[in-house]
The first five atom37 places (N, CA, C, CB, O) and aatype in JSON, in Angstrom:
{
  "aatype": [12, 15, 9, 10, 19, 9, 2, 10, 7, 6, 12, 11, 2, 9, 18, 9, 18, 2, 16, 18, 1, 11, 19, 9, 17, 18, 13, 10, 9, 15, 9, 15, 9, 0, 10, 9, 9, 14, 13, 9, 6, 5, 15, 15, 13, 10, 2, 16, 11, 9, 11, 16, 9, 1, 14, 10, 13, 18, 13, 18, 16, 17, 16, 15, 9, 10, 16, 18, 15, 9, 18, 10, 9, 8, 12, 13, 19, 13, 6, 9, 2, 13, 2, 2, 18, 14, 10, 7, 9, 2, 9, 4, 13, 5, 9, 10, 9, 10, 18, 0, 9, 4, 13, 10, 19, 18, 0, 10, 13, 6, 8, 14, 12, 10, 2, 10, 1, 6, 11, 10, 15, 10, 11, 5, 18, 19, 2, 16, 9, 11, 15, 13, 16, 13, 11, 9],
  "atom_mask": [
    [1, 1, 1, 1, 1],
    [1, 1, 1, 1, 1],
    [1, 1, 1, 1, 1],
    [1, 1, 1, 1, 1],
    [1, 1, 1, 1, 1],
    [1, 1, 1, 1, 1],
    [1, 1, 1, 1, 1],
    [1, 1, 1, 1, 1],
    [1, 1, 1, 0, 1],
    [1, 1, 1, 1, 1],
    [1, 1, 1, 1, 1],
    [1, 1, 1, 1, 1],
    [1, 1, 1, 1, 1],
    [1, 1, 1, 1, 1],
    [1, 1, 1, 1, 1],
    [1, 1, 1, 1, 1],
    [1, 1, 1, 1, 1],
    [1, 1, 1, 1, 1],
    [1, 1, 1, 1, 1],
    [1, 1, 1, 1, 1],
    [1, 1, 1, 1, 1],
    [1, 1, 1, 1, 1],
    [1, 1, 1, 1, 1],
    [1, 1, 1, 1, 1],
    [1, 1, 1, 1, 1],
    [1, 1, 1, 1, 1],
    [1, 1, 1, 1, 1],
    [1, 1, 1, 1, 1],
    [1, 1, 1, 1, 1],
    [1, 1, 1, 1, 1],
    [1, 1, 1, 1, 1],
    [1, 1, 1, 1, 1],
    [1, 1, 1, 1, 1],
    [1, 1, 1, 1, 1],
    [1, 1, 1, 1, 1],
    [1, 1, 1, 1, 1],
    [1, 1, 1, 1, 1],
    [1, 1, 1, 1, 1],
    [1, 1, 1, 1, 1],
    [1, 1, 1, 1, 1],
    [1, 1, 1, 1, 1],
    [1, 1, 1, 1, 1],
    [1, 1, 1, 1, 1],
    [1, 1, 1, 1, 1],
    [1, 1, 1, 1, 1],
    [1, 1, 1, 1, 1],
    [1, 1, 1, 1, 1],
    [1, 1, 1, 1, 1],
    [1, 1, 1, 1, 1],
    [1, 1, 1, 1, 1],
    [1, 1, 1, 1, 1],
    [1, 1, 1, 1, 1],
    [1, 1, 1, 1, 1],
    [1, 1, 1, 1, 1],
    [1, 1, 1, 1, 1],
    [1, 1, 1, 1, 1],
    [1, 1, 1, 1, 1],
    [1, 1, 1, 1, 1],
    [1, 1, 1, 1, 1],
    [1, 1, 1, 1, 1],
    [1, 1, 1, 1, 1],
    [1, 1, 1, 1, 1],
    [1, 1, 1, 1, 1],
    [1, 1, 1, 1, 1],
    [1, 1, 1, 1, 1],
    [1, 1, 1, 1, 1],
    [1, 1, 1, 1, 1],
    [1, 1, 1, 1, 1],
    [1, 1, 1, 1, 1],
    [1, 1, 1, 1, 1],
    [1, 1, 1, 1, 1],
    [1, 1, 1, 1, 1],
    [1, 1, 1, 1, 1],
    [1, 1, 1, 1, 1],
    [1, 1, 1, 1, 1],
    [1, 1, 1, 1, 1],
    [1, 1, 1, 1, 1],
    [1, 1, 1, 1, 1],
    [1, 1, 1, 1, 1],
    [1, 1, 1, 1, 1],
    [1, 1, 1, 1, 1],
    [1, 1, 1, 1, 1],
    [1, 1, 1, 1, 1],
    [1, 1, 1, 1, 1],
    [1, 1, 1, 1, 1],
    [1, 1, 1, 1, 1],
    [1, 1, 1, 1, 1],
    [1, 1, 1, 0, 1],
    [1, 1, 1, 1, 1],
    [1, 1, 1, 1, 1],
    [1, 1, 1, 1, 1],
    [1, 1, 1, 1, 1],
    [1, 1, 1, 1, 1],
    [1, 1, 1, 1, 1],
    [1, 1, 1, 1, 1],
    [1, 1, 1, 1, 1],
    [1, 1, 1, 1, 1],
    [1, 1, 1, 1, 1],
    [1, 1, 1, 1, 1],
    [1, 1, 1, 1, 1],
    [1, 1, 1, 1, 1],
    [1, 1, 1, 1, 1],
    [1, 1, 1, 1, 1],
    [1, 1, 1, 1, 1],
    [1, 1, 1, 1, 1],
    [1, 1, 1, 1, 1],
    [1, 1, 1, 1, 1],
    [1, 1, 1, 1, 1],
    [1, 1, 1, 1, 1],
    [1, 1, 1, 1, 1],
    [1, 1, 1, 1, 1],
    [1, 1, 1, 1, 1],
    [1, 1, 1, 1, 1],
    [1, 1, 1, 1, 1],
    [1, 1, 1, 1, 1],
    [1, 1, 1, 1, 1],
    [1, 1, 1, 1, 1],
    [1, 1, 1, 1, 1],
    [1, 1, 1, 1, 1],
    [1, 1, 1, 1, 1],
    [1, 1, 1, 1, 1],
    [1, 1, 1, 1, 1],
    [1, 1, 1, 1, 1],
    [1, 1, 1, 1, 1],
    [1, 1, 1, 1, 1],
    [1, 1, 1, 1, 1],
    [1, 1, 1, 1, 1],
    [1, 1, 1, 1, 1],
    [1, 1, 1, 1, 1],
    [1, 1, 1, 1, 1],
    [1, 1, 1, 1, 1],
    [1, 1, 1, 1, 1],
    [1, 1, 1, 1, 1],
    [1, 1, 1, 1, 1],
    [1, 1, 1, 1, 1],
    [1, 1, 1, 1, 1]
  ],
  "atom_positions": [
    [[64.28, -47.25, 82.22], [62.7, -47.0, 82.18], [62.71, -45.38, 81.83], [61.8, -47.41, 83.83], [63.48, -44.55, 82.3]],
    [[61.79, -45.18, 81.0], [61.62, -43.97, 80.76], [60.37, -43.81, 81.02], [62.0, -43.57, 79.62], [59.51, -44.69, 80.93]],
    [[60.1, -42.17, 81.5], [58.99, -41.84, 82.06], [58.49, -40.66, 80.99], [59.22, -41.45, 83.62], [59.27, -39.81, 80.57]],
    [[57.0, -40.74, 80.6], [56.44, -39.87, 79.78], [56.04, -38.58, 80.35], [55.43, -40.44, 79.24], [55.02, -38.59, 81.04]],
    [[56.66, -37.5, 80.19], [56.2, -36.31, 80.75], [55.57, -35.37, 79.9], [57.19, -35.71, 81.34], [56.06, -35.01, 78.82]],
    [[54.35, -34.9, 80.41], [53.75, -33.89, 79.34], [53.76, -32.48, 80.05], [52.1, -34.33, 78.86], [53.22, -32.3, 81.14]],
    [[54.45, -31.46, 79.32], [54.66, -30.18, 79.77], [53.46, -29.31, 79.2], [56.08, -29.67, 79.33], [53.38, -28.95, 78.03]],
    [[52.5, -29.03, 80.21], [51.32, -28.33, 79.79], [51.54, -26.76, 79.69], [50.18, -28.66, 80.78], [50.74, -26.03, 79.09]],
    [[52.78, -26.24, 80.39], [52.98, -24.89, 80.2], [52.24, -24.41, 81.68], [0.0, 0.0, 0.0], [52.06, -25.13, 82.66]],
    [[51.91, -23.1, 81.54], [51.3, -22.44, 82.64], [49.93, -23.07, 82.95], [51.17, -20.96, 82.34], [49.21, -23.48, 82.04]],
    [[49.6, -23.14, 84.15], [48.18, -23.74, 84.33], [46.99, -22.92, 83.75], [47.89, -23.94, 85.84], [45.92, -23.34, 83.32]],
    [[47.45, -21.66, 83.86], [46.12, -20.6, 83.65], [45.9, -20.76, 82.01], [46.52, -18.67, 84.15], [44.82, -20.43, 81.54]],
    [[47.02, -21.32, 81.08], [46.78, -21.61, 79.68], [46.03, -22.64, 79.42], [47.85, -21.79, 79.01], [45.52, -22.68, 78.3]],
    [[45.8, -23.58, 80.25], [45.09, -24.73, 80.0], [43.68, -24.36, 79.84], [45.3, -25.73, 81.03], [43.19, -23.57, 80.65]],
    [[42.88, -24.94, 78.75], [41.46, -24.22, 78.46], [40.65, -24.51, 79.53], [40.7, -24.68, 77.14], [39.74, -23.7, 79.69]],
    [[40.7, -25.45, 80.33], [39.89, -25.79, 81.21], [39.85, -24.94, 82.58], [40.16, -27.05, 81.36], [39.0, -25.06, 83.46]],
    [[40.87, -24.14, 82.56], [41.12, -23.3, 83.83], [40.54, -21.86, 83.21], [42.94, -23.27, 84.39], [40.56, -20.85, 83.91]],
    [[40.09, -21.83, 82.03], [39.2, -20.53, 81.84], [37.96, -20.43, 82.47], [38.88, -20.3, 80.5], [37.14, -21.31, 82.23]],
    [[37.62, -19.34, 83.38], [36.54, -19.1, 84.31], [35.36, -19.81, 83.73], [36.25, -17.58, 84.53], [34.87, -20.79, 84.29]],
    [[34.8, -19.23, 82.37], [33.66, -19.74, 81.78], [33.57, -21.36, 81.73], [33.61, -19.15, 80.42], [32.66, -22.02, 82.22]],
    [[34.51, -21.8, 81.15], [34.85, -23.24, 80.77], [34.74, -24.0, 82.31], [36.56, -23.38, 79.95], [34.04, -24.99, 82.5]],
    [[35.41, -23.48, 83.17], [35.57, -24.08, 84.52], [34.16, -24.34, 85.18], [36.45, -23.12, 85.46], [33.86, -25.38, 85.75]],
    [[33.28, -23.19, 85.01], [31.91, -23.25, 85.46], [31.22, -24.27, 84.89], [31.22, -22.11, 85.23], [30.68, -25.04, 85.69]],
    [[31.07, -24.51, 83.55], [30.5, -25.36, 82.66], [31.09, -26.92, 82.86], [30.77, -24.75, 81.22], [30.36, -27.91, 82.79]],
    [[32.46, -26.97, 83.11], [32.83, -28.21, 83.44], [32.53, -28.77, 84.77], [34.05, -28.26, 83.26], [32.21, -29.96, 84.84]],
    [[32.59, -28.06, 85.8], [32.11, -28.27, 87.21], [30.57, -28.77, 87.18], [32.25, -26.85, 88.08], [30.18, -29.82, 87.68]],
    [[29.91, -27.99, 86.62], [28.4, -28.3, 86.3], [28.21, -29.59, 85.74], [27.78, -27.33, 85.32], [27.35, -30.31, 86.25]],
    [[28.91, -30.0, 84.74], [28.69, -31.15, 84.09], [29.27, -32.33, 84.83], [29.19, -31.03, 82.79], [28.73, -33.43, 84.74]],
    [[30.4, -32.13, 85.57], [30.73, -33.18, 86.42], [29.74, -33.54, 87.6], [32.0, -32.87, 86.95], [29.5, -34.69, 87.97]],
    [[29.23, -32.47, 88.09], [28.21, -32.5, 89.11], [26.88, -33.61, 88.77], [27.7, -30.93, 89.23], [26.43, -34.5, 89.49]],
    [[26.46, -33.18, 87.45], [25.42, -33.66, 86.85], [25.77, -35.19, 86.57], [25.09, -32.81, 85.64], [25.03, -36.13, 86.88]],
    [[26.82, -35.29, 86.02], [27.22, -36.55, 85.61], [27.37, -37.59, 86.92], [28.59, -36.36, 84.8], [26.95, -38.75, 86.82]],
    [[27.93, -37.16, 88.03], [27.95, -38.09, 89.21], [26.63, -38.27, 89.65], [28.79, -37.61, 90.36], [26.24, -39.4, 89.97]],
    [[25.79, -37.14, 89.7], [24.2, -37.31, 90.23], [23.62, -38.38, 89.22], [23.18, -35.72, 90.14], [22.86, -39.23, 89.7]],
    [[23.88, -38.42, 87.93], [23.19, -39.46, 87.22], [23.72, -40.85, 87.53], [23.27, -39.2, 85.78], [22.94, -41.79, 87.38]],
    [[24.85, -41.06, 87.9], [25.43, -42.16, 87.81], [25.17, -42.75, 89.32], [26.89, -41.98, 87.31], [25.48, -43.93, 89.49]],
    [[24.66, -42.08, 90.34], [24.38, -42.68, 91.52], [23.46, -43.81, 91.74], [24.02, -41.82, 92.21], [23.77, -44.8, 92.4]],
    [[22.37, -43.64, 91.2], [21.34, -44.85, 90.93], [22.07, -46.03, 90.27], [20.08, -44.39, 89.9], [21.94, -47.11, 90.85]],
    [[22.69, -46.0, 89.34], [23.38, -47.12, 88.74], [24.37, -47.84, 89.72], [24.13, -46.63, 87.5], [24.43, -49.07, 89.75]],
    [[25.14, -47.06, 90.51], [25.99, -47.67, 91.52], [25.23, -48.32, 92.58], [26.88, -46.69, 92.11], [25.56, -49.45, 92.94]],
    [[24.25, -47.73, 93.12], [23.43, -48.31, 94.11], [22.69, -49.5, 93.57], [22.49, -47.31, 94.64], [22.34, -50.25, 94.48]],
    [[22.34, -49.92, 92.35], [21.83, -50.88, 91.95], [22.69, -51.92, 91.27], [20.92, -50.45, 91.3], [22.18, -52.92, 90.77]],
    [[23.78, -51.75, 91.24], [24.76, -52.47, 90.37], [25.25, -53.73, 91.43], [26.13, -51.34, 89.81], [25.77, -53.57, 92.53]],
    [[24.95, -54.93, 90.83], [25.17, -56.2, 91.57], [26.57, -56.5, 91.53], [24.39, -57.38, 91.02], [27.03, -57.37, 92.28]],
    [[27.31, -55.84, 90.72], [28.84, -55.89, 90.57], [29.53, -55.4, 91.74], [29.33, -55.09, 89.39], [30.3, -56.02, 92.48]],
    [[29.09, -53.97, 91.81], [29.75, -53.26, 92.87], [29.1, -53.72, 94.33], [29.58, -51.65, 92.6], [29.92, -53.83, 95.24]],
    [[27.91, -53.96, 94.6], [27.32, -54.5, 95.97], [27.78, -55.86, 96.33], [25.77, -54.57, 95.95], [27.9, -56.12, 97.52]],
    [[28.04, -56.77, 95.42], [28.4, -58.17, 95.95], [29.84, -58.5, 95.5], [27.35, -59.32, 95.37], [30.61, -58.97, 96.34]],
    [[30.25, -58.29, 94.3], [31.6, -58.64, 93.96], [32.62, -57.9, 94.59], [31.79, -58.54, 92.65], [33.59, -58.48, 95.08]],
    [[32.51, -56.73, 94.63], [33.54, -55.82, 95.23], [33.84, -56.15, 96.64], [33.1, -54.38, 95.17], [34.95, -55.95, 97.13]],
    [[32.66, -56.76, 97.42], [32.85, -56.96, 98.79], [33.63, -58.2, 99.0], [31.57, -57.0, 99.5], [34.2, -58.41, 100.07]],
    [[33.67, -59.03, 98.01], [34.6, -60.12, 98.2], [36.14, -59.77, 97.96], [34.19, -61.23, 97.26], [37.03, -60.54, 98.32]],
    [[36.36, -58.77, 97.46], [37.84, -58.39, 97.35], [38.18, -57.49, 98.42], [38.21, -57.71, 96.01], [38.16, -56.26, 98.33]],
    [[38.54, -58.26, 99.59], [38.86, -57.45, 100.81], [39.52, -56.12, 100.75], [39.67, -58.2, 101.59], [38.97, -55.09, 101.15]],
    [[40.9, -56.19, 100.17], [41.77, -54.9, 100.17], [41.02, -53.78, 99.44], [43.22, -55.15, 99.44], [41.3, -52.63, 99.79]],
    [[40.05, -53.97, 98.39], [39.22, -52.93, 97.66], [38.3, -52.55, 98.57], [38.55, -53.37, 96.39], [38.2, -51.34, 98.81]],
    [[37.43, -53.51, 99.25], [36.34, -53.25, 100.06], [36.78, -52.34, 101.07], [35.75, -54.44, 100.62], [36.1, -51.33, 101.23]],
    [[37.94, -52.53, 101.86], [38.4, -51.66, 102.93], [38.83, -50.4, 102.36], [39.5, -52.27, 103.72], [38.55, -49.35, 102.93]],
    [[39.52, -50.42, 101.22], [39.92, -49.04, 100.73], [38.95, -48.2, 100.47], [40.63, -49.06, 99.63], [39.14, -46.99, 100.64]],
    [[37.59, -48.75, 99.94], [36.5, -47.7, 99.62], [35.94, -47.5, 100.98], [35.31, -48.17, 98.5], [35.51, -46.38, 101.22]],
    [[35.88, -48.43, 101.94], [35.15, -47.97, 103.27], [35.87, -47.1, 103.78], [34.87, -48.96, 104.32], [35.31, -46.05, 104.1]],
    [[37.25, -47.23, 104.01], [38.01, -46.13, 104.79], [38.15, -44.89, 104.01], [39.41, -46.6, 105.19], [38.26, -43.82, 104.61]],
    [[38.16, -44.94, 102.76], [38.02, -43.64, 101.89], [36.68, -42.93, 102.27], [38.01, -44.0, 100.25], [36.76, -41.75, 102.61]],
    [[35.55, -43.49, 102.24], [34.39, -43.06, 102.61], [34.2, -42.46, 104.18], [33.57, -44.16, 102.33], [33.44, -41.55, 104.52]],
    [[34.97, -43.11, 104.9], [34.89, -42.61, 106.24], [35.74, -41.34, 106.57], [35.29, -43.69, 107.14], [35.35, -40.43, 107.31]],
    [[37.12, -41.4, 105.82], [37.88, -40.28, 105.8], [37.73, -39.06, 104.88], [38.97, -40.72, 105.64], [38.51, -38.11, 104.91]],
    [[36.6, -39.16, 104.0], [36.44, -38.22, 103.01], [36.33, -36.71, 103.48], [35.27, -38.62, 102.28], [36.78, -35.81, 102.79]],
    [[35.66, -36.47, 104.78], [35.86, -35.01, 105.27], [37.35, -34.64, 105.61], [34.99, -34.75, 106.59], [37.87, -33.6, 105.2]],
    [[37.98, -35.55, 106.36], [39.26, -35.21, 106.44], [40.21, -35.06, 105.1], [39.76, -36.13, 107.29], [41.19, -34.31, 105.02]],
    [[39.82, -35.75, 104.28], [40.79, -35.59, 103.07], [40.09, -34.4, 102.43], [40.93, -36.99, 101.99], [40.86, -33.81, 101.68]],
    [[39.0, -33.92, 102.48], [38.61, -32.63, 101.74], [39.4, -31.46, 102.73], [36.71, -32.41, 101.65], [40.0, -30.54, 102.16]],
    [[39.38, -31.52, 103.92], [40.08, -30.55, 104.3], [41.37, -30.48, 104.45], [39.72, -30.27, 105.12], [41.82, -29.38, 104.77]],
    [[42.17, -31.45, 104.29], [43.8, -31.66, 104.33], [44.45, -31.63, 103.05], [44.21, -33.02, 104.94], [45.61, -31.21, 103.04]],
    [[43.88, -32.05, 101.86], [44.42, -32.41, 100.76], [45.26, -31.43, 100.09], [43.51, -32.82, 100.01], [46.29, -31.79, 99.53]],
    [[44.9, -30.2, 100.11], [45.51, -29.28, 99.5], [46.82, -28.95, 100.12], [44.71, -28.25, 99.39], [47.82, -28.71, 99.44]],
    [[46.82, -28.94, 101.49], [48.29, -28.9, 102.25], [49.13, -30.03, 102.12], [48.17, -28.75, 103.76], [50.31, -29.87, 102.43]],
    [[48.75, -31.16, 101.7], [49.67, -32.31, 101.63], [50.05, -32.31, 100.26], [49.07, -33.68, 102.09], [51.22, -32.68, 100.12]],
    [[49.43, -32.02, 99.15], [49.63, -31.9, 97.78], [50.74, -30.92, 97.49], [48.39, -31.5, 97.12], [51.53, -31.06, 96.55]],
    [[50.76, -29.81, 98.44], [51.93, -28.8, 98.14], [53.13, -29.44, 98.54], [51.83, -27.39, 98.9], [54.11, -28.92, 98.01]],
    [[53.43, -30.51, 99.37], [54.72, -31.23, 99.47], [55.18, -31.67, 98.21], [54.66, -32.36, 100.35], [54.42, -32.16, 97.37]],
    [[56.52, -31.52, 98.03], [56.99, -31.86, 96.79], [58.32, -32.58, 97.12], [57.13, -30.61, 95.84], [59.27, -31.96, 97.61]],
    [[58.38, -33.76, 96.87], [59.75, -34.69, 97.04], [60.34, -34.53, 95.6], [59.45, -36.5, 97.47], [59.92, -35.17, 94.64]],
    [[61.29, -33.67, 95.54], [62.1, -33.34, 94.34], [63.0, -34.6, 93.84], [63.04, -32.07, 94.7], [63.28, -34.76, 92.65]],
    [[63.33, -35.27, 94.64], [64.36, -36.34, 94.31], [63.78, -37.39, 93.65], [65.05, -36.89, 95.46], [64.54, -38.16, 93.06]],
    [[62.33, -37.64, 93.61], [61.6, -38.75, 93.01], [60.81, -38.29, 91.81], [60.67, -39.4, 94.02], [60.41, -37.14, 91.66]],
    [[60.56, -39.52, 90.74], [59.55, -39.16, 89.83], [58.32, -38.94, 90.15], [59.46, -39.93, 89.01], [57.88, -39.28, 91.24]],
    [[57.6, -38.34, 89.24], [56.19, -37.78, 89.56], [55.21, -38.86, 90.22], [55.5, -37.24, 88.17], [54.48, -38.62, 91.19]],
    [[55.29, -39.96, 89.62], [54.58, -41.21, 90.11], [54.67, -41.37, 91.64], [0.0, 0.0, 0.0], [53.74, -41.3, 92.43]],
    [[56.04, -41.63, 91.91], [56.26, -41.9, 93.31], [55.97, -40.7, 93.96], [57.62, -42.38, 93.65], [55.35, -40.94, 94.99]],
    [[56.14, -39.64, 93.79], [55.84, -38.31, 94.44], [54.27, -38.35, 94.82], [56.21, -37.01, 93.38], [53.82, -38.2, 95.96]],
    [[53.55, -38.59, 93.68], [52.08, -38.53, 93.99], [51.76, -39.88, 95.06], [51.14, -38.62, 92.41], [50.86, -39.76, 95.89]],
    [[52.36, -40.84, 95.01], [52.24, -41.98, 95.88], [52.57, -41.56, 97.27], [53.13, -43.12, 95.43], [51.8, -41.86, 98.18]],
    [[53.57, -40.94, 97.47], [54.08, -40.58, 98.82], [52.91, -39.5, 99.41], [55.73, -39.87, 98.72], [52.4, -39.51, 100.53]],
    [[52.69, -38.74, 98.5], [51.57, -37.55, 98.75], [50.13, -38.2, 99.38], [51.17, -36.71, 97.13], [49.51, -37.84, 100.38]],
    [[49.86, -39.16, 98.54], [48.44, -40.01, 98.87], [48.77, -40.78, 100.22], [47.98, -41.26, 97.53], [48.03, -40.62, 101.2]],
    [[49.92, -41.64, 100.28], [50.15, -42.15, 101.69], [50.29, -41.18, 102.92], [51.35, -42.92, 101.65], [49.95, -41.53, 104.05]],
    [[50.76, -40.11, 102.68], [50.96, -39.05, 103.76], [49.62, -38.54, 104.0], [51.98, -37.85, 103.36], [49.29, -38.35, 105.17]],
    [[48.79, -38.29, 103.03], [47.31, -37.62, 103.13], [46.64, -38.8, 103.94], [46.44, -37.27, 101.46], [46.3, -38.52, 105.09]],
    [[46.42, -40.03, 103.51], [45.6, -40.9, 104.22], [46.27, -41.01, 105.67], [45.47, -42.31, 103.45], [45.45, -41.04, 106.59]],
    [[47.43, -41.07, 105.98], [47.95, -41.29, 107.39], [47.55, -40.01, 108.34], [49.62, -41.49, 107.34], [47.28, -40.12, 109.54]],
    [[47.57, -38.85, 107.64], [47.04, -37.7, 108.39], [45.54, -37.59, 108.61], [47.45, -36.51, 107.72], [45.07, -37.06, 109.62]],
    [[44.88, -38.05, 107.75], [43.43, -38.18, 107.91], [42.95, -39.04, 108.8], [42.85, -38.5, 106.82], [42.0, -38.8, 109.54]],
    [[43.68, -40.22, 108.76], [43.36, -41.34, 109.91], [43.72, -40.71, 111.19], [44.25, -42.79, 109.75], [43.0, -40.95, 112.16]],
    [[44.79, -39.87, 111.31], [45.03, -39.37, 112.76], [43.78, -38.39, 113.11], [46.56, -38.51, 112.9], [43.1, -38.48, 114.14]],
    [[43.6, -37.51, 112.13], [42.6, -36.63, 112.47], [41.25, -37.27, 112.79], [42.48, -35.69, 111.43], [40.62, -36.83, 113.76]],
    [[40.72, -38.35, 111.99], [39.56, -39.02, 112.27], [39.72, -39.76, 113.82], [39.31, -40.07, 111.05], [38.88, -39.6, 114.71]],
    [[40.83, -40.51, 113.95], [40.86, -41.15, 115.17], [40.85, -40.28, 116.42], [41.98, -41.96, 115.17], [40.18, -40.54, 117.42]],
    [[41.76, -39.09, 116.28], [41.84, -38.33, 117.49], [40.73, -37.25, 117.8], [43.12, -37.67, 117.46], [40.39, -36.9, 118.93]],
    [[40.2, -36.79, 116.58], [39.24, -35.79, 116.72], [37.9, -36.04, 116.28], [39.65, -34.73, 116.13], [36.96, -35.93, 117.06]],
    [[37.72, -36.38, 114.99], [36.57, -36.4, 114.43], [35.63, -37.51, 115.06], [36.79, -36.55, 113.03], [34.46, -37.27, 115.36]],
    [[36.27, -38.84, 115.26], [35.42, -39.8, 115.81], [35.01, -39.63, 117.42], [36.12, -41.11, 115.56], [33.92, -40.03, 117.85]],
    [[35.81, -39.12, 118.09], [35.42, -38.68, 119.4], [34.34, -37.71, 119.55], [36.49, -38.16, 120.02], [33.46, -37.72, 120.41]],
    [[34.56, -36.68, 118.4], [33.33, -35.9, 118.58], [32.03, -36.31, 118.01], [33.56, -34.69, 118.1], [30.96, -35.79, 118.34]],
    [[32.17, -37.26, 117.15], [30.69, -38.01, 116.73], [30.33, -38.69, 117.82], [30.67, -39.08, 115.48], [29.13, -38.55, 118.08]],
    [[31.05, -39.53, 118.71], [30.61, -40.0, 119.74], [29.84, -39.24, 120.83], [31.51, -40.49, 120.14], [28.77, -39.58, 121.33]],
    [[30.57, -38.18, 121.1], [30.14, -36.97, 121.94], [28.79, -36.45, 121.48], [31.21, -35.78, 121.86], [27.87, -36.27, 122.28]],
    [[28.66, -36.2, 120.11], [27.35, -35.73, 119.61], [26.18, -36.83, 119.91], [27.49, -35.44, 117.99], [25.06, -36.47, 120.27]],
    [[26.49, -38.06, 119.75], [25.66, -39.16, 119.82], [25.05, -39.31, 121.42], [26.54, -40.46, 119.33], [23.85, -39.5, 121.64]],
    [[25.96, -39.21, 122.34], [25.82, -39.12, 123.71], [24.94, -38.01, 124.2], [27.08, -39.02, 124.28], [24.07, -38.18, 125.05]],
    [[25.21, -36.79, 123.6], [24.46, -35.47, 124.19], [22.98, -35.5, 123.42], [25.42, -33.85, 123.77], [21.96, -35.14, 124.01]],
    [[22.96, -35.92, 122.18], [21.63, -35.93, 121.55], [20.86, -37.02, 122.18], [21.7, -36.11, 120.01], [19.65, -36.79, 122.26]],
    [[21.26, -38.09, 122.62], [20.6, -39.18, 123.27], [20.07, -38.6, 124.59], [21.57, -40.42, 123.5], [18.89, -38.64, 124.92]],
    [[21.11, -38.0, 125.36], [20.61, -37.48, 126.57], [19.47, -36.47, 126.61], [21.65, -36.93, 127.19], [18.58, -36.47, 127.45]],
    [[19.61, -35.58, 125.58], [18.71, -34.53, 125.37], [17.34, -35.21, 125.1], [19.19, -33.6, 124.18], [16.25, -34.95, 125.61]],
    [[17.64, -36.01, 124.31], [16.2, -36.81, 123.7], [15.53, -37.46, 125.05], [16.6, -38.28, 122.38], [14.32, -37.3, 125.22]],
    [[16.18, -38.09, 125.84], [15.62, -38.74, 126.96], [15.02, -37.82, 128.08], [16.66, -39.58, 127.52], [14.02, -38.15, 128.71]],
    [[15.76, -36.53, 128.3], [15.38, -35.55, 129.1], [14.03, -34.99, 128.51], [16.5, -34.52, 129.23], [13.1, -34.78, 129.29]],
    [[13.89, -34.76, 127.22], [12.95, -34.02, 126.81], [11.55, -35.01, 126.95], [13.35, -33.47, 125.36], [10.43, -34.57, 127.22]],
    [[11.83, -36.23, 126.73], [10.45, -37.16, 126.92], [10.33, -37.25, 128.28], [10.45, -38.72, 126.27], [9.17, -37.36, 128.65]],
    [[11.2, -37.25, 129.19], [10.71, -37.29, 130.77], [10.17, -36.07, 131.3], [11.87, -37.63, 131.74], [9.55, -36.04, 132.36]],
    [[10.4, -34.97, 130.53], [9.81, -33.67, 131.02], [8.33, -33.48, 130.44], [10.76, -32.42, 130.56], [7.7, -32.46, 130.75]],
    [[7.79, -34.4, 129.63], [6.36, -34.03, 129.13], [5.68, -34.7, 130.34], [5.86, -34.67, 127.49], [6.02, -35.76, 130.87]],
    [[4.67, -33.91, 130.68], [3.64, -34.44, 131.76], [2.29, -34.42, 131.03], [3.57, -33.46, 133.18], [2.0, -33.49, 130.27]],
    [[1.5, -35.42, 131.25], [0.25, -35.66, 130.8], [-0.84, -35.62, 131.55], [0.22, -36.64, 130.32], [-0.94, -36.54, 132.36]],
    [[-1.87, -34.66, 131.51], [-2.91, -34.27, 132.36], [-4.18, -35.23, 131.73], [-3.13, -32.54, 132.31], [-4.49, -35.3, 130.54]],
    [[-4.8, -35.91, 132.83], [-6.01, -36.65, 132.41], [-7.19, -36.06, 133.09], [-5.92, -38.15, 132.72], [-8.31, -36.52, 132.89]]
  ]
}
């Protein structure tokens, strides 16, 4: 089995890493994503068909739940390099490690903090309502 490897040279030599082009590129990507959101929300395929494919549905659901943890941790995980394996297997290992770490961060820290926020905000709301007095 042969693996196609493209050597791009130094990262700074790739035209997209030029600062001016990078700014334009990020702007175009952001606008493109913003323009595609209404299509995704109204798509019957994505809203009905994907839900019937359980593994895909769970993957999208958990990815959306773990998004913030992925954002915080991905750079550290993608610095891990398994030199003994081809690039494709290396990336698969990195993604599996990323999801495992993000799930632990979510389960042990993020979810309990969200629950605490809900409890505190509900108590604060109830106490605020009780403190109102009406004079007739």
